Structure formats: structure tokens, C-alpha cells
N, C-alpha and C positions, 0 to 999 in steps of 0.2 A: 164679779161684774165684768161682762164682756165689753171690750173696747175694740173698735174696728177703725182702720184707716179709711177715711172717706176721700176719694179722689176729687170730689167737688169742693170740699173745704180745705183739702190738703193738710189734714190733721187727724189724729186719732180722736174718736168720739165714743162716749158711752152709748151702747146700742139700746134702743128702746123702740120696739115695733109699734106700729099704729094700733093694732089690736093686741092687748096684753096677752102674752103666752103663745102668739101665733105669728109666724114669719112668712111673708110672701116674697119669694125670691125668683127673679128672672135672670137667666144667663143666655147670652147669645151663643148659639151652637154652630154647627158645621154647614158649609155650603158643599153639598154632596156630589162632587164630580170626580173625586179621586180618593185614594187611600189617605188616612190620617198619618201625619208625621209626628215626631217627638215634641215639637212645639205645641201641637194640639194635645198631646198627652199631658203636658204640664197644665194646660187650662182645664182639661177634664178632671185630673186628679185634684187640682187646687180647689175647685168648687165642690167636688165630692167631699173633700175634707171639711169645707165650710158647712155643708148641709149635715154631715155626720155629727160635727160638734154641736151644732144648733140642736139637733135631736137629743144628743147625749146630755145637753144642758137642760132638757125638759121642755123645749119649745115644740109646738106643732109646726110643721113646715109644709108649705105648698111650694114645691120646687118645679119651675117650668124652664125647660131648655129647648129652644126651637130648632127646627131644621129648615134651611133655605133650600128649596127644591125647584126654584125657578130663578135663572140667572144666565147671563151671557155665556159663562164658561160651561154651564150645563147644556145649553142649546148647542154650543159648538161641539161638545163631546158627543152628543146624540147624533148630530149631522155627520160627524166623522165616522161614527160606527154604524150608521144606518139603522139606529134604534130609536124607539120612542124615548122621550125624556124620562118618563116614569120607569122605563126599564133601566136606564142609567142610574137614576136616583135610588131605586129600590136595591140595586146591587151594592151601591156604596153605603147605603144605610145599614144593610146587613153586615158589611165589612166594618163599619164604625162600631156596631154593637159587639162584634167579635173582639175588637180592640178594647172596648170598655170592659168586657168580661175578663179579658186577660189581665187588665190593670186593676181589677177589683173595684171598678167604678160602679156604684149603684145607680140604677135607672132613675131618672127624674120622675116626679109624680105625673107630669104631663110633657109630651114631646110633640107639639103641634108642627105641622108642615105649612109653609107659607101658602101653598096652593089651596089650603082649606079655609083661608081667611081673606080671600080677595074682596068679598063684599064689605068686610070690616075696614079694609084699607080704603076702598072707594068712599065709604062713609066719612072717614077722617079727612080725605082730600077735599070732599065737598064742604066740610066745616072750615077747613083752611081757606078755601076759596071765598066762603061767606065772610070770613074774618079779614079778608084783604091780604092773605099771606100766600096765596097760590094763584097761578094764572096759566092759561094755555097759550103756548107760543105757536108761531106760524107752521112749525114742522109737526104739530100735533101733540108734542110732549106737554105734560103739565109739570110746572116747575115751582119750587118753593122760593119765595122772595126773601132771601136771607136778610137783607138790610131793613126789612120791615119788622124783624123780631129783635127787640132791644137786648135780650139776654144772650144773643149768639156769641159763643166763645167762652162762656163762663166755666165750662168743664175743662177744656183744653188750655185755657189761659191765653188764647190767641185773640188778637183784635182784628177787626175787619180790614184795617189798613195794612196789617201784616200779611194778610192772605192775598196772594197774587194768582191770577189766572195762569193755568199751566202747571202749577205745583201739584195740586190735588184734584183740580177740576179742569177738565179739558175745555178749551175755549170754544164756545158755541155761539155763533152770531144770532141764533134764534132766541137766545136768552136775553132778558133785559139787563142782566148783570152776570158777568162770568162766574161769580161766586154762587149763583143760584144752583140748586141741585134738583134732580128729576124725581118727581113723585109717581108719575105714570108715563110709561114709554109707549109712544105710538107704534103700532104693529108695522113690521116690514114684510114685503111680499115674500121674501126668501125664507122667512122664519117658519118653523113648523106650526101647524094649526093648533096643536095642543098648548102652544105658548101664548095664545091670544084669548082675551076675554072681552065680552061686550061691556061697554060702559057709556055713560053720557058724553064721554070725551072721544068716543070711537073705539074701534078695536085696539087692544093694547095689552100691556102687562105692568105689574107694579115695579117701581124702583126698589132698590135693595133696602134703603133705610126705613121706608114706610112699613115694611113687614113687621118689624119688632115693635113699633108703636102700636100696631093693630093687635098683634097676638098678646102682648103683655097686658094691655087694657082689657081685652076680651076675656082672658083667663084669670087675671088676678085683681083687676081694678086699680084705681089710683088713690093715693100715691103708692108705689112699690116700696117695700121696706129695704130691699137690696136689689140692685141691678149690677150684674157683673159681666166680665168678658176678658178676652185677651188684651195685651198691651197695645196692639195696633188698632183697636176699635175705639179708643178714646176720641180720636179725631180721624176721619170725619163722622164715623157711624154713630157713636153715642152722642156727639154734639148735635147731629142732625135729628136723632130721635128726640132729644130734649126740645128742639125747636118745633118739631111736628106736634108732639104730644101736648106740650104746654101752650103752643100756639093755638091748638084746637080746643083744648079743654080748660086752660088756665091752671092755676095751682102749680104744684111741683110734681115732676114725673116720678122721681125716686128720692128717698131720704138719704140713702147711702149708695155711693157708686164704688165698686171694687174692680180693680184690674190686677191680674197676676203679672209677674215680671216676664221678660222674654227669655227664651232659650237661645244662647249665643253659640256661634261657630266661628272661631277666630275673629272675634270682635264684631261679627255681623249677626243680625237676628236670623234664626233658622226660618226659612220660608220657601214655598214652592217657586215664587217668582225669582229668587236668587239662585235656585238650583242647588242649595247647600243643605238639603234636608235629608233625614233618614226616617224611613217609615217605621211605625210602631211594630208592624208585623215582621220587619226585617230584624228587629231586636229580640222579639219574644217568641217567634214561631220557629219550628224546626226548619233547617235549611231545605231549600228546594220547593218552598211554597209557591205555587203558580199564581200569576196575576188573575187568572180566571176563577180562582177560589175566593169567595167572599168570607166564609167562615173557616175557622181552624181551631185546633187544640193547642194552647200555648204551653211552652215549657214553664212549669210552675216556679222553678228557681230563677230563671231569667226574667219572667214576668213580674215577680215580686221585687226583684232587684230594681227594675225600672221604676216601679212605684216608690220604692225606698229612695232611689236616686233623687226623685222629685221631692219627696216628703222631708228628707233630711235638711233641705234648704227652706228658708222662709219664702212664702208664696210671692212676695213682692220683689225679691232680690233678683239680680242678674244671675243666671246660671249658665255655666259653660259646658257644652257637650264636647266630650273627648273620650276615646276608648279608655284612657287611663282613669278617667273619672268614673266610668262604668265599672271598671275592675275594682276600684277602691270601694264603690258602693256594694259590689257583690261580696267582697271580702268582709266588709263590716256587717252585712246582713247574715253572712255565714256564721259570724261569731255569735250572734243572737240565737240562731238555730242550733249551734253547737251546744249552747247552754240548755236549750230545751231537749236536746238529745242526752246530755249528761245528767240532768236533774229532772225528775218527773214533776211536771207542773201540777200543783194542787188546784182544785176548783175554788175560786175565790169570788166574793162579792166586793166590788170596788167601793171603798169608803172614801169619798171625795174630801173629807174634812181634815185629813191628817196624812203625814208622811209623804212618800213618793207620789201617791195619787193626788194630793193637794198641790204638790209642785208641778205635776203634769197639767192639772186644771188651770193653775195660774199662768203657765206658759201659753196654753191654748186660749185663755181669756184675753191674753195680750195680743190681739190681732192675729189669732190663729198661728202662734209661733211654734210650728211643728219642729223646728230645730231644737228648741228647748225641751219639747216633749220627748223627742228621740233621745236626748241626753239622759233623761230619767230612765228610759229603757235600758241603757247601757249601765247605769248605776245599779239597777236591779239585777242585771246579768252578772255584774261583779259580785254582788252579795250572794246570789244563788250559787255561783261557782265556788266561792270562797267557803261558804258555810253548808253547802249541799242543802240549801234552803228551798224546799218545795213551795212554800208560801210566796217567796220572792219571785221564783220562776213563774208561778201562777199569776201573780199580779203583773209581771212583765207581759205575759201573754194576753191577759185581759185588757190592759191599757193599750197594747199594740192593736188589739181588735177594734178599739174605738177609732183608730185612724187607718184601719184596713190592712194591718200588718200581722204577721206571726200566726196566721190561722191555718196554715198548711200542716198536715201531719209531718213531723220531722223525718220519719222514715221515707215518705213520699218525696219530700224536699230533697233529701240527700241522694235519692236514687236518680234524680234529674241531673244531667251533665250541664256544664256551663262553659260558654266561650269567654267569660269575663272574670273568672276566678283567679287567674294567674297571668303574669306578664308573658310567660311562655307556656303554652298549653301542653298537657301531658300527652305524649304520643300514644295513640290507641285508646284514649279515654272513652270513645264512643264505639269501639270495635266490638264490645261484648253487650249482648242484650241482657235485660233483667233476668230472663229465664236461664241464660247461660251462667250468669253470676250465681244464681241460686243453686244451680247444679253443682258448680265448683264448691260452693259452701257446704252443700250436703256431702260431697265427697270428702271435704276437709273434716267435717264433723265425724264421719265414719272412720277416717284415718286416725283421728284423735282417740276415738273409742278403741281402735285396734292397737293403740300406743305406737302407731307409725308416725312419730312426730316429724321425721324428716320429710315425709310426703305432705303433712299438714303445713309445715313451714314453706315448702316449695310452692304450694298453692297460694299462700299469702304473698310470696314474692311475685308469682305470676300475676296475681291480681293487681298488685301495686304497680308493676311495670305497665299494666294496661289501664292505669288511672283509677283504680278502685282501692279505697282504704278500708281496712277492717278494724273493728273495735270489739274485743271480747268482753262481754258484760258478766257480772256476777250471776251464778246459776247456770253458766254454760252457753247462754245466748250470744250470738254474734250479730252485730249491726254493720252494715256497709254503706259507703257513700262514694259517689264519684268525686274525684279531685276537681 
């Protein structure tokens, strides 16, 4: 029985979708004006885990994750570069997809762009105006009248009296109340033509919050079973979504609200605004990747390490980024792959009713407790190593696949170098190409056939000094891996 922590009720609840057997899940995605950082990685992986486990549990899932492709920052970036907004957003959407591929994040079922749903947004704004919850101010903007919605603050736990102008909402004399937020922004002469739409309110563009109200209803209907996003979206974005959607249509917008925890750097949340972020591509792509490149081929060992770094913690917990923590994650993941190298994994069918698989399922059913699920993987690794148990290794690999881990061929995994495997990197670990290593192994094999064991030993030492470790297997085969 799946139980999920609901940010709205502030408690774990037994999950029961509106339509039995089918889950409608909406997650707020990226504003595409720059590359994704590790904080984004945590959100992407966290909700990838959610949809994977829902499907593994037998649910049909309609998973929508939007793209914000109209925004002040996007307009600014386009003007700075002398490009169309669509050129900027297309580039960073491609880059985001490359990051998702590197992290093993499966594509959502639908990935709508805000610019595709402007008529839906205008329809909701009109309904809000009819219901006395929206008004057009003297500057041409259309604003939401926050104090007219009785439930405002129920998600974030904030009262209107606690919200002061200037904290989250810039003071604007054209608004009736400084807490009111914009639904439709009146066009400015200096803004590019492609950022302006015709409407009954004049030329303009949508505010940020109205986008998700429109896209979620248009693609999934109401109420949503699950609405998710990053920790910084609870207020004001999700609070404002609730006000808009429920103010226009009544009822409840979503039955379950989920928020992943923040990724911290020295006790501060990783974010672009604080300048303390590290990009996903800087962690998983080969050195020297140019900013002009949107797509890339990730290092399989480091890419899975980053996913493992995120998955080994519960999605709601605080997680601290530090190089030592990445090294620890790499070393832990290496131990699981060492098991798969040492013990041939049998093909197994997962029986969820008993043993380690049942323990894995119980952990995941407890609010997607991936930390508990990963602990099961290590227990199976211990059994496989101790008993040379191919079934245990196979079950470890199969369960790992449920959460997007351990699916790389061990030979491919070990041939990839890593910057995070040791506190002090091995000198020369990247100096030899795969082809050069294979040539040396072939020479070593010939030397052993010629009983020139001194030469064979010298090649082993040479490779070790250059960060390549050898393992001679039964039957004469030799496997190698980069340290």
C-alpha cells in the first residue's frame, strides 16, 4: 500500500487516485534560459523515481512536465544575444534533454511549452475576472486579487497578515494590494515582437503562475492526482496555482502535493541567483565541453554516480553537495558494479511477495524511500560476493533497474574514468585510450603464451601506474578497469 507525504496536509497519506489504476501527475519543469544545475538534477531524478515506481506498481501513468519558454529571463537572454526567443529556448531544451539522458531520466508522457497554451491561459483569466478574482490595473497588467480567495496560504502555511510587500512581491502602486500577483503582463515597447500576444486586455504575455494552471488542466483535467516540483515552488508558485485554478473552477486542484528537498551548498540552497551552482554537464560530461554545445555524450560512470548520489537519499531530505560526497557516492556505486563484475548476474523475474524484493517494495511504498531500497541492493551485493550467488546478483541488478541503476555493462562502466573515485586521483589515469590499453593487454597475453612472465608483469605494473587495474579471470580472460 503506497503512502505519500502530502505537502498540503503535512502528513503521509494512503495514495488513492481519482481513477482506479491510473495516475495523472503534473510536475513543474524548467524555465529554459540556461543550463540545468545539480539542484535541477535532484528534481528531475526525484520525480523520475516517482513515475517509475508508480508504473512498477501496476499503475497507468500520465506524466506531464512542462517547459516555461516565455519569461523575463528568456527575453533578456534573447536580447543580449541578438537571437529570437525560440532560438534561445530550443538550444536550452536540447541541453536539458541531454542532461536527462545522462541521468537516466525517462521522458515525461507530455512536455508542453507555455507558448502553446496562451489561449488556455486567457480563458482562465477571463473566468477569474467573472468570479471577481482578477482585475486590470491602470498600467495594463491583469492581476489576481489575493484577498478575495479565502484559501490563500493553505499550502505554504502562510497567512495574509504575515506576507509583507517587498519580500516576495515587488511593491507596485498600480495594484490594489501589494500581495496581488500578475496574470497577464502588458506589453512593453522595447520587448521583442514574439513575446507579445493579442488579447482582450491588449498586447501582452502571460504571468508565470498562470502557465501551469492552464497546462495541467488542459492536458490532465481536474483534480490532479499528484502535483510536484522543487522546494522553492511551494510559495509563491504553487500557492498561486491553487488560487488561480480553484478560484476559476472550484473544487481541489490536486489531491497530493509533492516537493523534493533542496540541494545545499554550505547551508545555502544551490541556485543560479546565489551563484553557488554546479551544472549537470560539468559533473558528467568530459572535460572541455563548450557552452556552444547543447548535446553531449556523458561519462557513464560519473553520470550514474550523480543519479546514485541523489537516489541514495530520501527525496524530501536536505542533501549537501560537496566533492567528498560525490567521491563517496562513486566509491559506493563502484562496489555494486564490482559485484556485477565478479559474479555473473542471472536473469531473474522479480517476485515482490518475498525476501529482498519485498523489503525493497516496502521501502518504496513508504513515500518512495529510495535510501531503504538502496540498502537492499547492498545486502544482495554482500550475499552475491559471499556465496558467488548469481541469483542474488541478478536480483540486485533487476531491482536496481526499477530505480534506474546498474544497467550499464560492467565492462563499459569500468572502462570509463572518474574524477570522483578517490580523494587523490591516479596520475595518468586518462593518459591511455581504450585502444592503447587493449594493445598492451594483447601484448601481455602473447607474453604469457611465450612464458615471458617478466614482460607480462611489467605490463601489469605499467598499466597500474597509469591508473588501469587488471583482473585475470578463470579461463585466461583478463578484465580491466580505470581506477
